[in-house]
N, C-alpha and C positions, 0 to 999 in steps of 0.2 A: 696553574689554577690558584686563585687567592685562597689564603688560609681561611678555615672555617671556624667560627665560634662554636662552643659546645652545643647550643640549641640547633644550629645548622647541621653540626655533624650528626646529632641524634636523628633529625628528620631524614637526612640522606641515608643514614644506615638502616632506618626503618624501611624506606623505599627499596633499597638494595636487598634487604632480607626478603620482601615480598617477591622480588624479581627472581632470587635464586631459589626460593622455596618451592616454585612451581605449583603442582596440584595441592600439596600440603598447605601452602600458603592460601590458596584459594578456599579450601574447604575450611581451614581454621578461621578465615576472614568472615565466613558466612555466620556472623553473630549478630544478634539482635541489636537495633539502635538503642541509644542511651534513653531516649524517651519512650514510653509505652506506646505500642501500636495495637490497634483493635480489629480483630477479625469481622468480617462481613456477617458471619453466622456463628453463633455460639452453640456448644453442645456440652454434654456431660463428660466427654473424654479428656477434656483440657489438652495438655501437650503431650499426648501419648506418642511415644516414638514412631516414626514412620508414617504417621498420620498426615494426610493433606489438609492444610488449613487454607482458607480463603480470605484475602484481604482487599477492601477497596483501594483503588488508587487511580492514577491517571497517566496516560501516554500522550506523547505530543507528535504532531506533525505540522509543519509550517507555522508553528506558534500557537496552533489551536489545540485545545485539550480534548481528549476523548476518553470517557470513563472506562475503566478496566478493572478486572478482578485478577490479583496475583495468587497463583496456587503455590504454596510453601511447604516444604517437608524439611523438618529438622533444621529450620534456618535457612534453607536453600530455596530461593525462587526458582520453579522449574518451568512454569508456563503462564502465559497471560490469556485471559479470556475477556469477553466484553461485559460491561455492567448493564444490566436490563434497565437501570434506573436513569442512564445518561441518553439524552435524545440523540447524540452523535454516535452511539454505539449499539443502543437497544439490545444489549445482550450478545451481539455478535462482534466481529473482528474484521480487520482487512489485513492484507500482508504486512503491512509496516508495523502494526501492533504485534503481530505473531513473531516477526523477526526481532522485535526489540529485546527479548529475553536472551538472545545469543550475544547482542552487543554488551550486555552486563559482564559476561565472563570472557569476552574476546580478549586474547592475549596481545592483540595489537594496541590496546589502549595505552594512552600515555600514563606513566607511572610516577613521575616527579617533574617538578619544574626544571627547566633547563634555560640557560642564558648564554651569552657570548662565550663564556668559559667553560660551558658544558653543563653537565647534571648539577643541580643545586637544590637547596631545601626552600621551603616557603619563606621563612624569615629573610633569606637573602633577596627574594623577589619583592617582598613587602618593603624592605629598605631602599631597594632601587626605585620603587614607585614613590615612596614617601619623600626621598631626596629630591625628586624631579618636581613634585607638587609643592614642596615646602615654600611657603610665603606667597604663593599664587592664590588667586581666587577661581582657578581652574581655566584660566584663559589659555587657549591653544590646546586644551585636553578634550578628547572626543571618545565617547562610548559608542561603539558600533555593535548593534545587535540585529538579529532577525526579528520577525514579527513578535511582540510581546503582548500577551493578554493575561498574564498573571497579575491579579490585583496587588499580591504581596511585592512582586518584583517592581511593578509600576510604582508603588509607594516608596520602595527603597530608592529608586532612580530619582523620584521627586525630591527625596531627603537630600541626595547627594547634590542635585542641582540647587537646591535652596542654599546649602552650605557653600557651594562653589558656583556662583552665578555664571561663570565663564564656561562652565562645562557644558558641551553639547551632547545630546543623545541623537544618534541618527539610526533609523530603522530602515532596513532593506532586506526584503526576502528574495530568494532566487526566483521562485515562481510566484510573480506579483499579480495583484489585481488592479493594477492602475487604470486599465481600460474600463473596467466595470465601474469603478468609482467615478471616473471622469465622466462616463456616459450618464450615471444618475445625476451628476451635477449639472450636465447640459440639459437633462430632461426637467429636474425638479429644483435647480438652484442650489442644491447641496449634495454632498456625498451621502449616498445611502447604500445599503445592501439588500439585493433582492432575495427572497426566501420563498421559493416555489413550493406549493403544497401539491405534489405530484400524485398523492393518493386521491385527489379530487379531479384529476385531468383525464377527460375522455379522449382528448387529442393532445398530443405532445409533439412539438415541431422543434427539432434541434438543428440549429444553423452553425455548423462548425463547432458544436458543443458536445461534451462527453460527460454528462453527469453520472453515468455508470462507470466511468473510469477512475483512475487514481485521484485522490485528493481528500481533504479532511472531511468532506460531506458525502463521501462515496456510500458508506454504510446507510445513512439516513435516506439519501436519495434511491438507493437500490431497494431498500425495504419498502419505501412508499410506492415506487414504481411496481414492484412485484405485488404488493398487496392489491393495487388497482387492478392488475391483470387478472388476479385470482377472484376478484369480487364478482358476484352474479349480475346478471342483467346486461346492459349495454356493454360490449367489449371496449377495451382501451386500445388506441391506435397511435403507434409511434413513427414518425416521419424523420429521417435523417438526410441532411445535405452536408457533405464533408469531403475534404480533399483526401484523406487517407482513412482506411478502416479504423475504427476505435471499437471499444467494447459496446458502446451504445449503438453504433451503427450495425455491428454484427448481430445484436439482439433486436434491431428494429423490425417492424412490420414491412416498411418500404424504406429503401436507402438508395441514394444516387451519389456517384462521385461528382464533385463540383469543385472547380479551381477556387481557392479562397478568395481571390479578388472578385468572383462573381457571386458570392454570398450576399453582398449588399444588394445586387440586383434582384435576387430572389425575394429578399426582405421589402425591397421598394414595390415589387408587384403585389406582395400580401398587404402592405400599407395602403396601396392605391384601391384595393378592393374594399377597404374599411373606410375610405373617405378623405384621402389626402388631397383630392382635388386635381390629381395627375392622371395621365392616361394609363399608366402601369406598363407601357410598352418599353421593355428593357432588353439589354443584350444577354440573351440566354441560349444555350444549345437547345435544339428542338426537344430532345428528350427531358432536359431540365425544365423547360417551359411547360411541357405537359405535366411533369411531376408537381410543379408549383401550382398548376391549375387544380389538380387533385387535392393538394393541401388547402387551397382557397375554399373549395366546396366543403371540405370537412370543418374548417374553421367556422364557416358561416352557420353551419348547423350545430355548433357546439358553444354557443355563447354562454360564458360563465363556467364552462368546463373545459377550457383549452388553455395552453401554455406555450409560448414561443421562448426559447432559450438561445442565447448567442455565446459563443465560446470566447475564451480570453485572447485568442489570437486576432479577434476583430478589432477595428479602431473604435474609439469612444463614440463617434457619431452613429455607428451602427448599434451599439448598446442603447443609445439614446432613443433611436427610432423603435427599437424592440419594446422599450418601456411604454412608448405611446401605443403601440400596437396591442401590447397586453392590456393596457387601460381600456382601450376600445373593445376589447374582447371581454372585458370584466373577468380577467383571469384570475384563478385561485392563488394569489400572491400576496405575501406580506412584504412590506418594506421596513427595515429596521436601521437604527443608526449603527454605523460600523462598530463591531466589537473591538477591532484594533483601534485605539483612540488616536494614534498618529495619522493625521489626514494628509500628510505630505506624500508626494510621489516616491515609490520605491527606487525608480530608476533615477530621477532627478537628485534625490538626496545622495545616492551613491556617487553620482557624477560630480557632484559638488565637492564631496569629500576627496575624491581622486584629484580634482583640481587644486583644492587647498593643500593637499600633501605635496604635490608636485611644486607648488609655489613656496613651500616652507612655512606655512601658516598653521601646521599642526606639530606640536611638540611632543604630545603623549597621546597614544592611541590604544585603547583597549578593546579588543574584539572578543565578544562574548557569544560563543556557540553560533558562529557564522563563518562562511567561507567565501568572501568576496573575491579573492584571487582566482577562485575557479569560475565563478559566474559573471564576473564584470566583462563587459564587451572589450575586445582586444585593443581597440583603438584608444582606449583609456590608459593603457600601460599601468594598470593598478599596482602590480607588483613592484614595478620600478619606482613608482611615486611612494609606495610604502617603505622603500629602502631609505627615503629621505627623512623619515620621522626618527628623531633621536631615541625615543623610548616607545617601543611597540610591544604589546602583549597579547598573545592569543590564548583564550581559555577554550580548550576544545577536548573532546574525549579521544580523538584520534590524531595522528600526525597528518593533518590535511595540508593542502597547498598553502593556505594562509598561515597555519602554524608553522610551516617550514620557512615562510618569508618573514616573519616578524622576529624581533631581536630575543624576545622571551616567549616560550610556550609554556603552558600550565594545564595540568589534567583536570577536566571538569567532570564531576560525578554524574553517574547515570541517574535517570528519575527514580529508579527502584532503590537508590541509595540516598534520596534527598527528601526533605520536606518542602512542600510548595503548594502552589495552587495554579489553575489555569481556566480560561473560559473556552467553551466550545463555540463553533461557528455560529450558533444561534444565541450565544451570550451566556448560556448555562455554566456556572462555576462549579468546579469540582476540586477535591483535594488530592494532593500528591503525598502519598504515605510511604516512607522508606521500608523496604523489607529487610535490608541488611546494612551494616556499617560499609563505608567505602571500601572496596576490595583492593584498589590500586592508589589509594592515597589522594583521590580527587576531592575537589571541593565544589559545592553546589554553586549555582548562579547567585544565590543571595549572599553566600559567604564570599564570593569573589568580589561582589560590589562593596562588601564591608571594608575591603582593603582602601577604598577611596576615603574613609573616615577613620584613620588609625587611632585618633584620640577620643572618638566618640564611644558611647556605649555599645556593646556587641551582644545583644541578646541572640540566643541560638536560633536556628531556623525554625525549630518547632514552636518556640514562644512567639516568634514574629508572625508565624501563619496564624496561630491561635489568637493572637491579638487582632490580626486583620479582620477576623470573622467575629470578634466580640464574644468569644467562646469562654467567658469567665467562669461559668459553671461547669463542673466536671461532667455532669450527665449530659449537658448540651454538646460539649466537645466530643463526648464519646458517641453521642448519636450522629454528629457530623462525620466522624471517622468510619463508623459502621456503614452509613449510607454512601459516603463518598461524594455525594452531590448536594449542593446547597440549594434547597428549595426556594423558588421565588426569584431566581436570578436571571432567568431567561430574558432576553430583551423584548420589550413591549413594542408591538407594531405601531408604526407611526402613520399619520395620514400625509401623504406626500404632496397633495394637491394635484391639480391637473397637470399632465405632462406637457411640456412643450414640444411641439412638432419640429423635430430636427430632421432636415432632409439632406442626407449625404449625397454627393454626386454619384451617379452610376459609374461603374468601372468596366475596364475591359482586361481580359486576361493577356498577359504578355506572351509573345512567342517564345521567349527564352524560359529556361528551366529556373524554378525558385525551389528553396527547400523549407519546409515547415519543421518547427522545432518544439515537439511536445514533450511534457515531462515523461520519464520513463515510468511504465506501470510497475516495475519491480524495484527500481532504484530511486524514484521521485526525482529530485533535483540533483542527484549524485551522492547524497549522504548514506544511501543504501549500499553503495559500492564497496564498502568495508566489510559487508555482512555476507558470509558464505552462503546462507540459505537463500538470501535475496538473489545473489548472483546466479545461483543454480536453479531458481524458479523460472520457468519459461514464460517468455513474452506472450501475452494473451492473443496477439495478432500473428506473430512470425514463429512462436514456439522456440525462439532462439535463447540461448543461455549464455552466460559469461561474455557478454558483449552485445553490440547492436550493429546491424548492418543498414545500408542506405536502402530505403524502400523505393521502388519505381514501379510504373505501370508496365503491363506486358507490351503496350504499344511503343512506349519509350524504349524498352529493352530491345525490341526489334529494330527501331530506328538506330540506336547506338551499336547494334550487333553484339550485345553482351547477354550472358546468362547469370544464373545464380551463382554467387561467390566470386565472379569476375571483379577485380579491383579497378575502380575509376578514380581519377583525381579531379578536384574541383576547388576553386577558391583556397588554394594552398593546402587542402586536406586530401586524404586518401581514405577510401573505405570500400569494402566489398558490397556487392549489389545483392539485394533480396527482391525477386519479382513478386509483387502482391497483387492479386486479382481485387479490383475495387479501388485501386489507386487512381486519382485523376491523372490524366496525361499532362505533361508539363510541369508536374509537381513531384518532388522527391521529399522523403521524410526521414529525419535523423533523430532519434530520441535523445534527450539530454541526459547528462549524468554519467555516461560511460567514458572509457579511455582516460581514467584519472592518472596523474603523474605523481601523485602522493596519496597517503591514506593507509599504507601498509601492504603486506604481501598479497592479501586478497584483492584489494582494489587495483593492483598492478600486476596481477598473477600472469605468469607465462601462459599463453594460450588465449588471453583476453586481447582485444583489439587495442593497439597502442594510441598515443596522444593525437595521431593524425585523424582519428574519427571523433575528436571532441567537438560536439556540436556547439558548445558555447562560443567557439571561435568564429562562428558564423553570424553572431549578433552584431547588429549594427550599433552605431554610436548612441542611438535613441532607445536601444533595447528592443523589446518586441520579440515576437515568435516566428517571424519569417525572415529568410535571408534575402539579400539582393540577388540580382540575376546572376546565375552560374552557368557554367559549361562543363558538362561531364565528358571526360577524355578517357576512353578505355586504356588500360596500361598493358593488356595481354597476359597479366599475372592473375593468380587466384589466391583466395585466403580461406582456409577452412573456418566455417561458422557452425559451432555445434548447435544442433537443435534436437529436441525431443519428439518432434513429429515433422515429417517431411511432406506428406501428402494431405491435401485437405479436401479435395474435390469428391463429391458423391454423385454417381450417376447409375442409372439402371437398378438392378437388384441391391446394390450396396446401399441405396437410399433407405432401406429397411433399418439400417444401423441408426439413423437419425430421422425418423419420420416426422413431417411437418404437416399439421392438420388445419383446415379452416375451422372457424368458431362452430362448435356443435357437431363437428365431424367425429366419428368413432373410428378406432383402429380396426383395420381389417384383419381377419384371422390369418395367421401365416399358413402356408401349404404344409399338409401333412407329409412327413418324411420319415423313412425308416431310420431306426437308431439302434446301435449296439449296446447302449447303455441300459442298465437295469432300472427298476422301479425306485431304487433308493432305499435307505435302511428305514426301518420302522421307528416311530417316535413314541417314547413312553407317555401315558397320558398325564395331564396335569404338569407338563414340563414346558417352560417357555420356549417358544420357537421364534428365533430372532430373525428379523428380516429388514430390508431397507428399500425405500421407494424415492427415486430422485426426480424431480419436476424439472425436465430440460427446458420448459417455457420460462422458468424463473432463474436459470443459471446464467450469470453474467461473466463467467470466465475469470474471475478475480484472483483465483488461486489461494484464497485465504484457507480454503479447506486443505490444500496441499500442504502449506507450511504448518498448519495446525497439527496434521497429522504426523509431521516430520518432528515437531517439538515434543508432542505426546509420546512417540513411540521410539525415541533415540535413533532416529534414521540419519545417517551421516551425509554431509556433503562430499562428493568425491572428486571434484575438480574438472576443469575443462578437458584435460588430456583424457580422462576415463569417459567423459560424456562424448568426446570425439570418436571413441571406439564403439559407440553405440550402446554403452552401459548406462544404467539409470537406477537409483536405489529408491525413488519415491514409491510409496505403497499406493499412492493415488495419483491419478493423472487426469488432466482436463482436456479432452480432445476438442479440436475446433473443426467444424465442417463447413464447406461451401457447397451450395446447390443451386438450382435455378431460381429459388425463390429467396435467396439471401444467404443466411448462414445461422450458426449457433454453436452451442457448447454442450459437451457431455462429460461429466465426471465419470471416471471408471475405477472404482476400487475392486477388490476381489469380489466375484459374483456369489461366492459362497454356495456353489452348486449343490443341489440335493443328490444328483448323481455326477459327481465330480470326476472329469477325465483325468485329472491329476492323481487321484488315489490308487486306481489298480495298476498303474505303470511303475510305481515306486518299488524298487527291490527290497527296501528295509521298512516300508510302511511309515515313512515319516509324515506324509500327509494323512490325517485322520479326521473322521467325523465325530462330533460330539452328539450327545443325546439331545442338545439344544439346537441342532441344525448348523453349527459352526464348522467350517473346513479349517482345521487347525494344523500347524506345522510343529513337529517335535524336532527341535534343533539338535539334540543329542543323538538322534538317530541318522540325521542326514549325512550322507557321504559324497554329496555333490555330483551325482550322476546327471542331474538336470533334466531327466526324462519327464518329470512333472512339468517343467516349464515348457518343454517341446510340445506337450500334449495339451497345454492350456489354450483354448481358442481365443481367450480374451487377453492374453499376454499381460498378466498382472503379477506374475511371480518374478521376484528379484534375487539374483545370486551374488553372494559376496565373493567376487573373484580375488579380492585383496582384503587386508585388514583395514577397510575404510574407516571403522570407528577410531582407529589410532592413527590414520593417515595424516600426514603433515602438510596441510595447506598453508600453514603460517610461516614458511620459510624457515629461518633459524629460531624463531620464537618458540618457546615451549608451549604446546597446545594443551597441556595437562588442565589448565583452568577450565577448559570447555567441559571437562567431565563432570563438574559440579552442577551443570544444567540438567543432567540426565535423570529421567524418571526412574525412581528405584523400583517401581512395580513393573517395569518392562526390561526384559533381558537385553544386554548388549551383546549383539551377535559377533561371532568370530568369524574368520575367513572360512570360506568353504561350505557355508550352509545356504539354504534357500529361505526367503522370508517373503511375507505378504501381509495384507490387511487381515485383521482378525476382528473386525467390528469393535475394536477397543475392548478386548476380553477382560482387561484389568478393570475396566470401569463396570462391566457387567458383574464381575466377581465382587467388587466392592459394594454394589447395590445388594447382591444376594446376601453377603455377610451382614450388612446393615438390616436387612429385613429379618434374618435369623436372630440377630441380637436383640431386637426390639419386639419381635413377634408380630410386627406389622406387615401389610401387604408389601409385596415388591414393587418398588418404585422404578419404572423404567428409566434406565441410564441414558444419558446423552453422550453420544460419541464425539470425538474431538472435532471431526469434520462437521458434523451436525451443528455443534455449538458455535463454530466460527462462521457458518454460512450467513451472509448479510441478508439474503433474500428468503431464508427458511426454505430453500429448495430441497434440502436433504431431511428425510423423515425416517425414524427408526423406531422399532418396537416389536411388540410380541404378536406374531401373526396368528398364534392359537387363540388370541383374544379378539372376538369379532368386533368388539366396539374400539379396538385399537386404531390408531392413525393408519398404520401401514395396511391393516386388513381393510379398512374402508377405501384406501386409495387403490388398492387392487381391484376394486370393483368399479373404478373410474373408467369411463369409455375411452379415455386416452392411454390406459395402461397397456405396456408391452414389456416382453423381455428381450434382452440383447441376444441375437442369434437363437431365438427361441426354437427354431427348426432342428437345432442339433439335439434336443432332448436332455439338456443338462439340468433343467429345472432350477434356474438360478433364484437365490433368495434376494439378490439385489436386482431390482427392476425398476422401470422408468415410466414416466408420463410424457407423452409425445409433446413437441413444441406446438403451440397454437399461434398461427400467424393470421392476422385479420388485415388483408391487403386494402379492403375498401373499394371504392370506385376508381375506375380508370386505369386498372391493372395494365391493360394492354397499351395504354397511351404513353406510358413513361418506359 
């Protein structure tokens, strides 16, 4: 190793100190940033030790910002919640926001720059870059990023390009929107972004689209959709045509499985009914033709109140025709200029870079928070081309595939360690406010770009962001930090003009099998694979964790002679099979982002599926989200795929678990049955009686509540091996059901039974009832008999078979930094005790203490799951108050209790799902 100068030695010594110090280093590193940060809510207590303070900030997904609120205790961020002021979060979260807090403390994060000679300091990396750029105008230098919407970062890139005219900036996101942009260009002559106002849509038609599924707009779309379904008056109706079940399809009023090649035919039939001048006779299976006829009837009666959406997997011509259809329907849609200012194609830009690297035309490559080696189509041989670049640097938080292929890799700071800004999908700008100094020595994206201009002025990130927003006045700057959102920055809708009628050619489904490649609902494009919470969060469709199987239809399974978990080989890959009801025949589905070859011990954990199931390897040379034709060949072998739920079908009496009603229909009363349970304890007067009501008609199965509960209550991830043994530590699960009228989701926390079956069977009285109606668990009494778990009909109690809180999922890495995330108001449970949902009793007690201290009325607390829910399906409050939300919802005609006939008198109850099938139910 080359000798180090004193500055290099000091930098390296500091990194090694952090690595060796473990938990102590992490906890000591949780110190305030150098510049002042401002809490979202001020109070009289100041910085009292142990008190939770809230700060406005922003989390990122696919380059878009979503407003967030960071909960900080004694300098340690412990949880993220949504910002009510940001239109992309609306006070709620998604799974990716909830899991971001674990990324901050993850021991897998890169901790120091490393080059060809091994670990090094930042000065050595800077000298290597300076020597390469010396005397050039940037010719042969490329900056590769994902989507960039940060005004401050875009300004910094523009400054670098002005100083070095030869510098190229290439933007390429793994999950791109090329088809949508090109479709708008075909229809209107310029790229535009469609913003559907789903809250105004009486009829919603989704053609291979999943607005309720994962993505930067999930929370906003889900809230609008749920608000419209709750609105009084004419019901909202959702139709879905798709090749594989999605969250939108499972929640739809009517759904049909359709080969992706035939989606264009369905849209052509709809367009013909609106005046294309064509007959509308297209190739569709009889059931799909009848389904489309029902769609057309509904659309005709909903002019001005209907929206047609097309998914990213469809070609641009289909998006262009959808734009024409929506214009003829006078759909509630806004068109805006793209928030991402780079109008080039994501796929073509990256393909051009791969070609230039292979031809030796790139001398220096800086990769900033992107992983092209993972998602580039295999025919490009991107990693091999990257090896021909003399100086390549990857700035990444984790040792991903690209970081392992470049000559240098350097740690990138977490957003909770950085100053910055970002724009949401609608253009709304919000600020990124650091909660702590960088824990592992990483640099922000702004600081990384400053390395391109070593001789220029280097204002710190705080000053650069403040200058970007002209916040010269301290009061103005403080107001911006408190709100977190910059008013008046949302994109203004434009008038696109008349849409040109683009008529794509009708299509026919191939007889050969194809594979659709959707983003993972838990890992997105693969960046979530390093996160243990995301890996252990069940897929909303298959309920699989720690990996993804190849989904095929029951008909295809019979034809191939395979069953669940049988391994098949195809196109050079191998994967276990998952048979899924509602999957189109001739179509298999393999989610992206799984089967990572780098990223750390979590991403490559034993028990996860290996690189043979990497869906990116099925991408063609032109990108896209469909494979070419494949042949599935059974191998006769099996692979265990851990799942948290194996049975989904409801029939007969079991349908009472998840009743589905027509609009205006009331719940039938359950049959009267004898019970051995008593009447329950008496409740003192004037004491709050806590209860929860969950609206299953609004639940979209996104699992934000599951991970929010995990972050709030110090619930550990236990790994694929333990899940494979049937164990699960989540205090809340979201069951998925299939029935004759479709499907749906049902969140199941503890029922907090009035006459709880778990209480009388415990020999040490560990389960107890509080005066406020909570079923609590006294941990230091529990001796692990598990009789309470055996006696619970709802199966919501979890037993610590092992010391899961200290379990080593991170291989040889010290997991101690993760302890800094834990909520100090919740006990960290030891091995051998039973645990369960407590309605976030710590939040209840905090609210009570606040009321006692101020003498004011008790403010109903918000549970972690309730705060996270994007559709506001979860309601919590005081049942003793007749005006409370839960008291009123219990009088709703849709109200029911789970297994009410058992006489447990649960405090957690439900509203049945409402399904408006419309006309023509029997025709489809």
